[in-house]
MIVO-329923 format. One record per residue (C-alpha): x, y, z. Coordinates in steps of 0.5 Angstrom, whole numbers, plus 2048, in hexadecimal, padded with zeros to 3 digits. Example, Ala and Ser with C-alpha at 12.3 -4.5 7.8 and 13.67 -1.06 7.14 Angstrom:
% residues 2
8197F7810
81B7FE80E
% end
This chain:
% residues 925
800800800
8048067FE
80580C802
801812802
806819801
80181D805
7FE81C80C
7F7819809
7F081B80C
7ED815808
7EF810803
7EC8107FC
7E88097FB
7E98057F5
7E48017F3
7E57F97F5
7EC7FB7F7
7EC7FD7FE
7E97FB805
7E87FF80B
7ED7FD810
7EE7FE818
7F47FD81C
7F37FA823
7F77F9829
7FF7F8828
8027F282B
8067F2831
80D7F282F
8127ED833
8197F0836
81D7F3830
8247F182E
8297F582A
82C7F2824
8327F6823
8347F781B
83B7FB81B
83A80281E
83280181E
82D7FC820
8267FA820
8217F7825
81E7F0825
8187F2828
8137F8826
8137FE82A
80E7FE830
80780082E
8087FE826
8057F9822
8087F481C
8047F1817
7FC7F0819
7F57EE816
7F17F4814
7EE7F381B
7F57F481F
7F67EC820
7FD7EB81F
7FF7E681A
8057E2818
8067DF811
8017DA80E
8067D580B
8077CD80C
80B7CA810
8107C980A
8117D0809
8107D3811
8187D5811
8187D880A
8187E080A
8117E2806
8117E7801
80C7EB804
80A7F07FE
8097EC7F8
8037EA7F4
8017E47F8
8027E77FF
7FB7E6802
7FD7DE802
8027DF807
7FF7E680B
7F87E580D
7F67EC80E
7EE7EA80E
7ED7E6814
7E77E2811
7EB7E180A
7F07DB80C
7F17DA804
7F37E0800
7F07E67FC
7F17E67F5
7F87E57F2
7FA7E87EB
7FF7E37E8
7FD7E57E0
7FA7E37DC
7F77DF7E1
7F47E17E8
7F37DD7EE
7F07DD7F5
7F07D87FA
7EA7D57FD
7E87CF802
7E77CB7FC
7ED7CC7F8
7F07D27F3
7EB7D67EF
7EE7D87E8
7EC7DD7E4
7EE7E17DD
7EB7E87DD
7EB7EA7D6
7E77F07D6
7E87F77DA
7E37FA7DE
7E48027E0
7E28037E7
7E38097EC
7E080E7E8
7E480C7E2
7EA80D7E6
7EC8057E6
7EC8007E1
7ED7F97E4
7ED7F27E1
7EA7EF7E7
7EA7E87E9
7E47E47E8
7E47DC7E9
7E47D87E3
7E57D27E6
7E87CF7ED
7EE7CA7ED
7ED7C57F3
7EC7BE7F5
7E57BA7F6
7E37BC7FD
7E87C17FF
7E67C6804
7EC7C9807
7EC7CD80D
7F27D280A
7F77D2805
7FE7D3806
8047D5802
8087CF802
80E7D17FD
8107D77F8
8157D97F4
8167E07F0
8107E07ED
80C7DA7EE
8087D77F5
8067D17F7
7FF7D17FC
7FD7CB800
7F67C9802
7F57C3807
7EF7C180A
7F27BB80E
7F07B6809
7F27BA802
7F87BE801
7F87C27FA
7FE7C67F8
7FE7CB7F2
8047CF7EF
8027D57EB
8067DB7E9
8077E17E5
8077E07DD
8047D97DE
7FE7D67DA
7FF7D07DE
7FD7CE7E5
8007C87E8
7FD7C47ED
7FF7BE7F2
7FA7BB7F6
7F87B57FA
7F27B27FE
7ED7B37F8
7EC7B47F1
7EE7BA7ED
7E87BF7EC
7E77C57E8
7E07C97EA
7DE7CE7E4
7DA7D47E5
7D57D17E0
7D47CB7DC
7DB7CA7D8
7DA7C97D0
7DF7C47CE
7E37C57C8
7E87BF7C9
7E87B97CC
7EE7B47CC
7ED7B07D3
7F27B37D7
7F27BA7D3
7EC7BE7D3
7EA7C57D0
7E57C97D3
7E27D07D2
7E07D47D8
7DD7DB7D7
7E07DB7D1
7E77D97D3
7EA7D37D1
7EE7CE7D6
7F17C87D5
7F17C27DB
7F77BD7DB
7F67B77DF
7FB7B17E0
7FC7AD7DA
7F77A77DB
7F27AC7DE
7EB7AF7DB
7E87B57DD
7E07B47DE
7DB7BA7DD
7D57BB7E2
7D27C27E1
7D77C77E4
7DB7C17E7
7E17BE7E3
7E57B87E7
7EA7B47E5
7ED7AE7E9
7F57AF7EA
7F67A77EC
7FD7A67EE
7FF7AD7EC
7FE7B47F0
7FF7B97EB
7FA7BD7E6
7FB7C47E2
7F67C97DF
7F87CE7DA
7F47D47D7
7F57D47CF
7F67DA7CB
7F17D67C6
7EF7CF7C5
7F47CD7C0
7F97CE7C5
7F77C87C8
7FD7C37C5
8027C87C7
8007C97CE
7FF7C17CF
8077C17CD
8087C47D4
8027C27D8
8077BD7DC
80D7C27DC
80C7C47E3
80F7CB7E6
8137CA7EC
8177D17EC
8177D77E9
81E7DC7E9
8207E27E6
8287E47E5
82A7EA7E3
8317ED7E0
8337F47DF
8397F57DA
83B7FC7D7
8347FF7D7
8307F97D6
82B7F67DB
82A7EE7D9
8257EA7DD
8237E37DC
81D7E07DE
81D7D87DF
8187D37E1
81A7CC7E4
8167C77E2
8147BF7E4
8127BA7DF
80C7B77E2
80B7B37DC
8107B27D6
8167B67D6
8147BD7D4
8177C27D8
8157C87D4
80F7CD7D5
80B7D37D3
80C7DA7D6
8087E07D5
80C7E67D5
80A7ED7D7
80A7F37D2
8107F67D6
8147EF7D5
8127ED7CD
8147F47CB
81B7F37CE
81C7EC7CB
81F7E97C5
81D7E27C7
8187DF7C2
8107DF7C4
80A7DB7C2
8047DE7BF
8007DD7C5
7FE7E37C9
7FA7E47CF
7F67EA7D2
7F97EE7D9
7F87F47DC
7FF7F67DA
7FD7F57D3
7FF7EF7CE
8037E97D1
8077E57CC
8087DE7CD
80F7DB7CC
8107D37CB
8167D27D0
8187D27D7
81C7D87D7
81D7DF7D3
8217E57D4
8207EC7D3
8257F27D2
8257F97D3
8297FF7D3
82A8017DB
8278067DE
82B80C7E0
82D80E7E7
8318147E9
8328177F0
82F81E7EE
82E8217E7
8358247E5
83882B7E6
8358307E0
8368377DE
82E8377DF
82F8387E6
83083E7EA
83583C7F0
8338427F4
82B8417F3
82C83A7F5
83083B7FB
82A83F7FE
82683A7FD
82A835800
82B839806
823839807
824832808
82A83180C
828837811
821835812
81F834819
81D82D818
82082A811
81C823812
815827813
813823819
81481D816
81381781B
811811817
81580C812
81280F80C
81281780D
819816810
81B81380A
818818806
81C81E80A
82281A809
821819801
820821801
827822804
82A81D800
8298207FA
82C8267FC
8338247FE
8368237F7
8328297F5
83682D7FA
83C82A7F9
83C82C7F1
83C8337F3
8428327F8
83D8337FE
84182E802
83E831809
837830807
839829804
83C82780B
83682A80F
83182680B
83581F80B
835821813
82E821813
82D81B80F
832817813
82F81981A
828817818
82A810814
82E80E81A
82981081F
82480B81B
82A80681A
82A805822
826801826
82280482C
82180B82B
81A80F829
81B80B822
81E805820
81E7FF81B
81B7F881E
81C7F181B
8157ED81B
8187E681B
8117E3819
8107E7813
8187E8812
8187EF811
81B7F6814
8167FB815
817802817
81380581D
81080A81E
80D807817
80880A813
80380880D
80280180F
80A7FF80F
8097FB815
8027F8816
8027F780E
8097F680C
8087FC807
80D800804
8137FE806
8177FF800
8138067FF
816808806
81D805807
81E808800
82080F803
82480C808
828808803
82980E7FE
82B813804
83080E806
83380D7FF
8348157FF
837814805
83C80F803
83E8137FD
841818801
843813808
84580C806
84680B80D
83F80C810
83D80780A
84180280D
83E7FB80F
8417FC816
83E803816
837805814
83880180D
8357FB810
82F7FE812
82E80080B
82F7F9808
82A7F780E
8257FB80B
8267F9804
8267F2806
81F7F3808
81C7F7802
8217F47FC
8247EE7FF
8287EB7F9
8297E47FC
8247DF7FC
8287DB802
8287E0807
8247DD80D
8227E4810
81F7E880A
81B7E6804
81E7E77FD
81C7ED7FA
8167EE7FE
8127F37FA
8157F37F3
8117EE7EF
8167EC7EA
8117E97E5
80C7EF7E5
8127F47E5
8117F87EA
8107F87F2
8097F77F6
8087FC7FC
8037F8800
8057F3805
7FF7EF805
7FC7F07FE
7F57EF802
7F17F37FC
7EC7F07F7
7F07F47F2
7F77F07F4
7FD7F47F6
7FF7FB7F4
8048007F4
8038077F3
80A80B7F4
80E8077EF
81380D7EF
81480B7F6
8158047F4
81B8067EF
81E80B7F5
8208057F8
8238027F2
8278087F0
8298087F8
82C8017F7
8308047F1
8338097F4
8348067FB
8378007F7
83B8057F3
83E8097F9
8408037FD
8427FE7F7
83D7F97F8
83C7F87F1
8377F27F2
8327F77F6
8347FC7F0
8327F77EB
82B7F57EF
8297FC7EF
82A7FD7E7
8267F77E6
8217F97EA
8218007E8
8217FE7E0
81C7F97E1
8177FD7E5
8188037E0
8158007DA
80F7FD7DF
80E8047E1
80E8077DA
8098017D8
8048007DD
8048077E1
80580C7DB
8038077D5
80980A7D1
8078067CB
7FF8077CC
7FF7FF7CC
7FD7FE7D3
7F78027D5
7F08007D3
7ED8057CE
7E78067D3
7EC8087D9
7ED80F7D6
7F38117DA
7FB8127D7
7FD8107DE
7FC80C7E4
7FD80E7EB
7FD8077EE
7FE8007EA
7FA7FA7ED
7FA7F27EC
7F47F37E8
7F57FA7E4
7F78017E6
7F48077E9
7F480F7E8
7F48107EF
7F88107F5
7F780D7FC
7F68147FF
7F38197FA
7F081A7F3
7F48207F2
7F781F7EB
7FE8227ED
7FF81D7F2
7FC8177ED
80181A7E8
80781B7ED
8078157F1
80B8117EC
8108167EB
8128187F2
8188187F5
81B81B7EF
8228197EF
8288177EB
8258107EB
81F8137E7
8228147E1
81F80E7DE
8188127DE
81B8167D8
81B8107D3
8148117D2
8138187D0
80C8187CC
8098147D2
80C81A7D7
80881F7D2
80281B7D2
80281B7DA
8038227DB
7FE8247D6
7F981F7D9
7FB8227E0
7F98297DE
7F38277DB
7F18247E1
7F38297E6
7F082F7E2
7F78327E1
7FE8317E3
80182E7E9
8008327F0
80182D7F5
8078297F3
80982D7ED
81082C7EF
8108247EE
80C8257E7
81182B7E5
8168267E6
8128207E2
8118257DC
8198267DC
81A81F7DA
8178207D3
8168287D3
81B82C7D7
81A8327D4
8138327D5
8148307DD
8198367DE
81483A7DB
80F8387E0
8148387E6
81683F7E4
80F8427E4
80D83E7EB
81383D7EF
8128437F3
80B8417F6
80B8397F8
80C8347FD
81182F7FC
80E8277FC
810824802
8168207FF
8188267FB
81C82D7FC
81C8337F8
8248327F8
82382B7F4
81D82D7F0
8218337ED
82782F7EC
82482A7E8
81F82E7E4
8258337E2
82A82D7E1
8268297DC
8248307D8
82B8317D7
82D82A7D6
8278277D3
8228217D4
82581A7D6
8278167D0
82580F7D1
82880D7CB
82F80D7CD
8328097D3
83980A7D6
83C8037D8
83B8057E0
8348067E3
83680D7E6
8368107DF
8318147DB
8308187D4
82C81E7D3
82A8217CC
8298287CB
8288297C3
82D8257C0
8328267C6
8338207CA
8368217D1
83981B7D4
83981A7DC
83C8157E1
83E8147E8
8448107EA
84380E7F1
84A80A7F1
85180C7F3
85480D7ED
8528117E6
84F80D7E1
84C80D7DA
84580C7D9
84380A7D2
83C80B7CF
8388077CA
83980C7C4
84080B7C5
8428127C9
8468127CF
8478167D5
84C8167DA
84A8177E1
84F8187E7
84E8147ED
8488157F2
84681B7ED
84081C7E8
84281E7E1
83F8217DB
8418227D4
83F8227CD
84381B7CC
8498197C9
84A8137C4
8478117BD
8408117C0
83A8137BB
8368187BF
82F8157BC
83180D7BD
82D8087BA
8278057BD
8277FE7C0
8297FA7BE
8307FD7BC
8317F77B7
82F7F87B0
82F7FD7AB
82C8047AC
8288087A7
82680F7A7
81F8117A4
82081679E
81A81A79C
818817795
817810798
81F80E798
82280A79E
82A80C79E
83080A7A2
8338117A1
8338167A6
83381D7A7
82C81E7A4
8288257A4
8228247A9
81B8247A7
8158217A7
80F81D7A3
80881D7A4
8048177A6
7FD8177A3
7F78177A8
7F48107AA
7ED8147A8
7EA8127AF
7EB80A7AD
7EF8057B0
7F58027AC
7F87FF7B1
7FD7FA7AE
7FB7FC7A7
7FF8017A3
7FA8077A1
7FE80C79D
80480B7A0
80B80E79F
81080A79C
81780979C
81C804799
823802798
8247FE792
82A7F9790
82B7F7798
8307F2799
8317EE7A0
8307E87A5
82C7E87AB
8307EA7B1
82F7E57B7
82A7E77BC
8287ED7B9
8227F07B7
81F7F67B3
81F7FD7B6
81D8047B5
81D80B7B8
81880F7B5
8168167B7
80F8187B6
80A81E7B8
80381F7B8
8038267B9
7FD8287BD
7F88227BA
7F681D7BF
7F58167BE
7FA8147B9
7FE80E7B8
80480D7B4
8068067B1
80C8037AE
80D7FD7AA
8147FA7A7
8147F57A1
81A7F179F
81A7EF797
8207EA798
8227EA790
81F7F178E
81A7ED789
8147F278C
8117EC790
8127EE798
8147E779C
8147EA7A3
8107EF7A6
80F7F27AD
80A7F77AF
80A7FA7B6
8057FD7BB
8038047B9
80680A7BD
80180E7C0
8038167C0
80281B7C5
7FE8217C3
8048267C4
8088297BF
80F8257BF
81381F7BD
8118197C0
8158127BF
81280C7BC
8168067BD
8167FE7BC
8157FE7C4
80D7FF7C2
80E7F77C0
80D7F37BA
8057F37B8
8067EE7B3
80B7EB7AE
80C7E67A8
8127E27A6
8197E17A9
81F7E57A8
8247E37A2
82A7E579F
8297EC79B
82C7EB794
82A7F1790
8247F2794
81F7F7796
81E7FA79D
8177FE79D
8158027A3
80D8057A3
80A80A7A8
80380B7A8
7FE80E7AD
7FA8087B0
7F580C7B4
7F38137B4
7F08197B0
7F681D7AE
7FD81D7AB
80381D7AF
80B81E7AD
8108197AD
81781C7AD
81C81A7A8
82481C7A6
82781B7AD
82A8157B1
8248167B6
81F8127B1
82280C7AF
8218057AD
8267FF7AF
8267F97AC
8287F27AF
82E7F17AA
8357F17AA
% end
């Protein structure tokens, strides 16, 4: 449950998602013992008068797990947490769990399963949801279990267990799995459907049924036979104990699914690697062959995954609240992404007046209470974050006195919290294997909410201290307590017996979850995705400052993964996720069942739009990768708000600066005199941020450096390269466009780069040949053209999605080449709809291998919905392949054709020509 950022008088109720909660009396603590960690310590017992995890009526609870799992740390903030956390005393089973494509809910008779495919708009149009609705129940004949417990789990799968003394059922479910794998004893396999099923295939032990318009396949052991009696389908298991159920994308997929029906998933695991500016992650399922020898399986990939993999996918797809899921026929797949940039602060620039900045800094450091009365973990963290952002800024202008006073304030407050026995401390709960800060806030104690939000500020502040005082950050000093907070929130170890692996980060969903109990009809939720990435960025900085490359690379993996998920699922950057009926360009909260244009504490549009931006730091630069989405976001906020921001104007100015620094600076210039900073912000930081980006340009995510603490900014045709070197010796940072930057030890450097770099690098992938577009219909490998544009004809109000309509056509003839291994077609096209709404440009690339006039391979990409704001936007192959024909082969005097047209809309648009910003890259050597 995300943390409110103002002191709320009421909570905004979201239809079908929330429940009224109340807190009962706290349990009496035992005598406390202090656990020393370096110079710090924590307590093994809660402070008097406080509470740990409870039901909604205040009754203390312990993890609801089987004896086999009782000593394992539970990953409390997950998509299935309600299996282990009994938030509601009258529900010992679970609330709805959203695995996608399937949804689940545990009941006395087994596992309810659904496949919601039609979104509902609820809450006065503020929320869309694919709510769980039971199609069938997987169980055993006669099963009536008093509860359901978590028996086993791995990175994105979980195994709940039911037992009534006679019958025992275990099912394994997970993200991306179209299968439910069941093991049962004491009764026949039983599938109870929501209505009488229609049988479309009967092969004895394999049965195909349709329920509520959804197709399912039931697989019993060889030799068994399914029997249909009304809404009850049963099969004897004989001497076996296994069966499985799958949701099918279509009835003709039955044979493919039958192949993998007895390849039971037993483990799920992600591994990651950061090298030279690229993050790769491999997602692997371990399986056991119950029959035969097949060890493969089927996995449905989320949009943020299939956009970033080159692994072959099948034609099968599923509907989900995160857009289309695509199916991979394998036990593993790998994604590859350019790493998200992190800097301790924006670099020094000539856009900032030192005297003016000094005045703003003094306002903060000389305040009567720089912590603004904060006492709990969340608001103390916000205050620490506010101060931490100013330390490098003061250092830039030579204000070492202010810098050191800020560091002293931060050290004092951190050390206070990192020492047990005072007015505030961290306390370890041995049952839940978690570290809770007291005074707690927003359910971080009773519901285990938000630890990653709260502690992100502490780790970030500690990382800034470590940058200037490595002795303070040593494990033997205060670094040990920092690492203990990291173990609680983002533990990279699966064998640590004291804390779970990555408590709140859902590696398959690609983002964190905030609620510790997941006790909602809409599943789990996360509001402030930006406070989640604040922790990831803090890990990058802490790991870099302390020489812990493992934690640094973990942070880079988490940040890079979540940045793509935020772009797709919070901001709908490609406009392919939110249902058209939703009517919003951003979501304040993402739920298991969908998303909501809302916050937990207010309906104020400024805070709905700003909650996934703050805190603005050098770890926020990833937001600049989707500039069109930012422009849509700001435009919607101003429409909903009835004008520009008033309350959170600084946060929203900074957000706009990721796309349009000049426009943000104009708003700062007009409004800086009469506003109150958001409680985690300061005028010093906002002034420095906006004026720096106005001078350097917006973040340029198309180019990465070979260390995580590097970034690129582009203004016009000029790129500025920046990097911070935490090391004790100078180093050279190399960027993906070939440019290099020399960075002294323990310093930030900037420059326009040296070396043979191309100021406009080829789009991903870098292999292949690059062609510029020329007006007149030519594709050419020549550079140095004259910038121009061609007009794309109107779609005339019709839908031409997938079919060229009056397209612009560009060709290159006489092309020779051999397909490059693992390469794909890529393009980067600059398009602009001006002020016209509702336009979408689409591209098709065709290959005629011999130049005989017959095209042997075509690739049609999803269209790109342009915004109604004048200015070039970038359409790339990342929109995803809509359709293709043929396979790549050698080009021998062949022809390459690019067609671009308006797939939708009622107006013309522009396509840029003559520059390296509009290019086609063919996957040939």
